[in-house]
C-alpha positions in Angstrom: 134.7 114.9 30.2 133.9 117.3 33.0 133.8 121.0 32.2 136.3 121.7 34.7 138.8 119.6 32.8 138.4 121.4 29.5 140.3 124.6 30.5 142.9 125.7 33.0 146.2 127.8 33.3 147.6 127.9 29.9 145.2 125.9 27.8 141.7 125.4 26.7 140.0 122.5 24.5 137.7 123.5 21.6 134.1 122.6 22.3 133.5 121.4 18.9 134.8 117.7 18.3 134.3 116.3 14.7 134.4 112.6 14.4 136.0 110.4 11.7 133.3 107.5 12.5 135.0 106.1 15.3 137.2 108.7 17.1 136.7 112.4 18.2 139.4 114.7 16.7 140.2 117.3 19.6 142.0 120.7 19.7 143.9 121.9 22.5 144.8 125.6 22.4 147.8 126.1 24.2 148.7 129.9 25.1 152.0 131.4 26.0 151.7 131.9 29.8 152.6 128.1 29.9 153.9 127.0 26.7 156.0 129.9 25.7 157.3 129.4 22.1 155.4 126.3 21.8 151.9 128.2 22.0 149.5 127.0 19.4 146.7 124.7 18.3 147.4 121.0 18.9 145.2 118.3 17.3 144.8 115.0 18.9 142.7 111.9 17.9 140.9 109.7 20.7 139.6 110.8 24.1 142.3 108.4 25.8 145.2 110.4 24.4 143.3 113.6 25.1 143.4 112.8 28.6 147.0 111.8 28.8 147.8 115.3 27.1 145.8 117.3 29.4 147.3 115.4 32.4 150.9 116.6 31.1 149.9 120.2 31.1 150.4 120.8 34.6 153.9 119.1 34.4 154.9 121.4 31.6 153.8 124.2 33.6 155.8 122.9 36.7 158.9 122.3 34.7 158.7 125.8 33.2 158.4 127.3 36.9 161.4 125.1 37.9 163.5 126.3 35.1 162.9 130.1 36.2 164.1 129.6 39.6 167.3 130.9 41.2 168.1 127.3 42.2 167.7 126.1 38.9 169.8 129.1 37.3 172.6 128.1 39.9 172.5 124.5 38.8 172.5 125.5 35.2 175.6 127.5 35.6 177.3 124.5 37.4 176.3 122.4 34.7 178.0 124.0 31.8 181.1 122.0 32.2 179.6 118.6 31.8 180.4 116.8 28.7 176.8 116.7 27.0 175.6 120.3 26.3 172.5 119.5 24.0 170.8 116.8 26.4 167.6 118.9 25.9 167.3 117.4 22.5 167.7 113.8 23.4 165.1 111.1 23.1 162.6 113.5 21.6 159.8 111.6 19.7 158.2 114.4 17.5 154.3 114.4 17.0 153.2 112.5 14.1 153.2 115.0 11.0 153.0 112.5 8.1 150.1 113.3 5.8 148.7 111.0 3.5 149.4 107.9 5.6 146.6 105.5 7.0 147.0 107.0 10.4 143.7 106.7 12.0 142.1 103.9 13.6 139.2 103.8 11.2 141.6 101.9 8.9 141.3 98.9 11.2 137.6 98.7 10.1 138.4 98.7 6.5 140.4 95.5 6.6 138.6 92.2 7.1 140.7 89.2 5.9 139.9 86.2 8.3 141.8 82.9 8.1 144.5 82.5 5.4 146.9 85.4 4.3 150.1 86.2 5.9 150.7 88.9 8.3 154.2 90.2 7.8 156.6 92.7 9.5 157.5 96.1 8.2 160.7 96.0 10.0 162.6 97.7 6.9 160.3 100.7 6.9 159.0 100.8 10.4 158.8 104.5 11.7 161.7 105.4 13.7 163.6 102.4 12.9 166.8 104.7 12.1 166.6 105.5 15.8 168.9 102.8 17.4 172.2 104.3 16.9 171.0 107.6 18.7 169.5 105.4 21.6 172.9 103.5 21.8 174.7 106.8 22.1 172.8 107.5 25.4 174.1 104.5 27.0 176.8 106.3 28.9 174.5 108.8 30.1 172.2 106.0 31.5 175.2 104.5 33.2 176.2 107.9 34.8 172.7 108.3 36.2 170.8 110.7 34.0 168.2 108.0 33.2 167.2 107.6 36.9 167.1 111.3 37.5 164.8 111.7 34.5 162.7 108.6 35.5 162.4 110.1 39.1 161.5 113.6 38.0 158.8 112.2 35.8 157.4 110.1 38.7 157.3 113.2 40.8 155.2 115.1 38.1 153.0 111.9 37.5 153.7 111.8 33.8 155.1 109.0 31.5 158.9 109.5 31.1 158.4 107.8 27.6 155.6 110.3 26.6 155.4 111.0 22.8 154.6 114.7 23.7 157.5 116.5 22.2 156.9 119.6 24.4 156.9 117.7 27.8 160.0 115.7 26.5 162.0 118.8 25.7 161.2 120.3 29.0 161.8 117.1 30.9 165.0 116.5 29.3 166.3 119.8 29.9 165.4 119.8 33.5 166.6 116.4 34.3 170.0 117.2 32.6 170.6 120.2 34.6 169.7 118.4 38.0 171.9 115.4 37.0 174.8 117.8 36.1 174.5 119.8 39.2 173.8 116.8 41.3 170.6 118.3 42.5 168.1 115.9 43.9 164.5 115.8 42.6 163.2 116.9 45.8 165.4 120.0 45.9 164.3 121.1 42.6 160.5 120.4 43.5 160.9 122.5 46.7 161.8 125.5 44.6 158.4 125.6 43.1 155.7 127.6 44.4 153.3 125.3 46.6 150.3 126.4 44.9 151.2 124.6 41.7 149.5 121.3 42.4 149.6 118.3 39.9 146.3 116.7 39.4 146.8 114.0 36.7 145.8 110.5 36.1 148.4 107.7 36.7 149.7 107.0 33.2 152.0 104.1 33.7 152.9 101.6 36.4 155.7 101.4 38.8 157.7 99.1 36.6 158.4 101.9 34.0 159.5 104.4 36.9 161.7 101.8 38.7 163.3 100.0 35.8 166.3 101.6 33.7 165.4 102.1 30.1 167.7 99.6 28.7 166.3 97.0 31.0 162.8 97.7 30.0 163.7 97.2 26.3 165.3 93.9 27.2 162.1 92.8 29.0 160.1 93.6 25.9 162.4 91.9 23.6 162.3 88.7 25.8 158.6 88.6 26.2 158.0 89.1 22.3 160.6 86.3 21.7 158.6 84.2 24.1 155.5 85.0 22.1 157.3 83.8 18.9 158.3 86.9 17.0 161.3 86.7 14.8 164.2 89.0 15.2 163.2 91.1 12.5 159.5 91.2 13.9 161.0 92.1 17.4 163.2 95.0 15.8 160.2 96.3 13.9 158.0 96.4 17.3 160.8 97.9 19.6 162.1 100.4 17.2 158.5 101.6 16.2 158.4 105.3 17.8 154.5 105.2 17.4 154.5 102.8 20.4 156.0 104.5 23.3 158.2 102.4 25.5 155.8 102.6 28.3 153.0 101.2 26.0 155.3 98.4 24.7 155.8 97.4 28.3 151.8 97.3 28.8 151.4 95.5 25.3 153.7 92.6 26.0 152.1 92.2 29.6 148.7 92.2 28.2 149.5 89.8 25.4 151.2 87.5 28.1 148.1 87.7 30.3 146.1 86.1 27.5 148.2 83.0 27.6 149.5 80.7 24.8 146.4 81.0 22.5 146.2 80.8 18.8 146.6 84.4 17.1 148.6 86.0 20.0 151.6 86.3 17.8 149.6 87.8 14.9 148.1 90.4 17.2 151.8 91.3 18.3 152.9 91.6 14.6 150.0 94.0 13.8 150.8 96.1 16.6 154.5 96.1 15.5 153.2 97.6 12.1 151.0 100.5 13.2 152.0 104.0 12.0 150.6 106.1 14.7 150.2 106.2 18.5 146.5 106.4 18.1 146.5 102.9 16.4 148.9 101.6 18.8 146.7 102.5 21.9 143.6 101.3 20.0 145.3 97.8 19.7 146.8 97.8 23.3 143.4 98.9 24.7 141.7 96.0 22.8 144.2 93.5 24.2 143.4 94.8 27.7 139.7 94.4 27.1 139.9 90.7 25.9 142.2 90.2 29.1 139.4 91.6 31.3 136.9 89.5 29.4 138.9 86.3 29.7 139.1 86.9 33.6 135.5 88.1 34.3 133.2 86.5 31.5 134.9 83.4 29.8 138.6 82.6 28.8 139.7 83.8 25.5 140.7 80.9 23.4 142.0 82.4 20.1 142.6 85.6 18.3 142.5 86.7 14.8 143.8 90.1 13.8 142.5 91.1 10.3 142.5 94.9 11.6 140.6 95.2 14.6 141.1 92.0 17.0 138.4 89.2 16.6 138.5 86.9 19.5 136.6 83.8 20.5 135.8 82.8 24.1 135.5 79.2 25.6 131.5 79.8 25.5 131.9 80.2 21.7 131.1 84.0 21.7 132.9 86.1 19.0 134.2 89.2 20.7 135.3 92.3 18.8 136.7 95.0 21.2 136.4 98.6 19.7 137.9 101.1 22.1 136.2 104.1 20.2 134.9 107.4 21.1 131.8 107.8 19.2 130.8 105.2 16.5 128.9 106.2 13.4 127.4 104.3 10.6 129.8 105.4 8.0 130.5 103.6 4.7 133.8 102.0 6.2 131.8 101.1 9.4 128.8 99.6 7.3 131.3 97.7 5.2 132.9 96.1 8.3 129.8 95.2 9.9 128.2 93.7 6.9 131.3 91.7 5.7 130.3 88.2 4.7 133.2 86.7 6.7 132.2 88.3 9.9 128.2 87.7 9.2 129.0 83.9 9.2 130.2 83.9 12.7 127.6 83.2 15.3 127.2 85.0 18.7 128.9 88.0 17.6 129.4 90.9 20.1 130.9 94.3 19.3 132.4 95.7 22.5 132.8 99.7 22.4 134.0 101.6 25.3 132.3 104.9 24.1 128.8 105.8 22.5 127.2 105.4 19.0 124.7 107.1 16.9 121.1 105.7 17.0 121.5 104.9 13.1 124.6 102.7 13.9 122.7 100.8 16.9 119.9 100.1 14.6 121.8 98.7 11.8 124.2 96.6 13.9 121.2 95.0 15.4 119.6 94.5 12.1 122.8 92.6 11.0 122.8 90.4 13.9 125.4 92.0 16.2 125.0 92.3 20.0 126.5 95.5 21.2 128.1 95.9 24.5 128.9 99.5 25.7 131.2 100.8 28.3 133.5 98.9 30.7 132.8 95.4 31.4 131.1 94.8 35.0 
């Protein structure tokens, strides 16, 4: 990360980043100038999610500024008569606070079981599976246009409308609800913000997510999963799993679809349905995207197995294991994965990582017959 991205109005990123053998564990310190009562330290696993969270901070600041303007105060007063008073608490997905669960991506390197073995759905205990009733209750608001106002506001702020960041979600819901209630346009609300407040963030989602009503996105995901071959129970586990934000679900099914009707595609979707944290979900979705890129630029992928990390084979006989990690170390878990007899029996093995690795990891992987590819596929 460039030094300029590691601090700014209302936040700083701690310079020390411990790793767990695969991912960095980052700390954002948020102060009260922007975050108000939400000030404190926030812990994030993976560089990709860190970049997303940092890109959301200017939006949080801007939403706070909007809520303090006279225009907003007037709109807030006029919205008091509308039927739903607690809209600021809708569709909030709290940060993962579960302890003792295999929540990190390192767990994927601890499971190697190729070939036989049933991969089954955890629909009955999928995180967030009890949320369906609450989502249904929002159908009226969607029909009335709140959903569109919220998506338009998110687009203007360059953030994901389905972000799992609870601070952003709370403020986005509140401002969107007041705008919807007072029939205020997004442009009118944004004009009330000082021009010096400029959003500088990465694009975190595609236009489809901004343009399509939430209910239609859910139906799109369900239809594509059905076409891939998932059962109704597995589809329910996938779509109700709050570890996979809706925008990420859309990306995942598009990436799965792009790979074509290859063996193992369904198993990869089921593995994704059963993740317990967003870190794991993003690891799998990025792995799918890497395989799709390999298929387009190197050699078509002909099959996937999903023992934990995805293991794919291409038309030229190469075995590709995409690993979108930050910093790979030669830990006991990684060593166990890299020296597993089932994997060592495969010829032309390529471990493709997007980050860096320690010299010892590089040495040991080479000693065990691994070819290592680093960075983006050229």
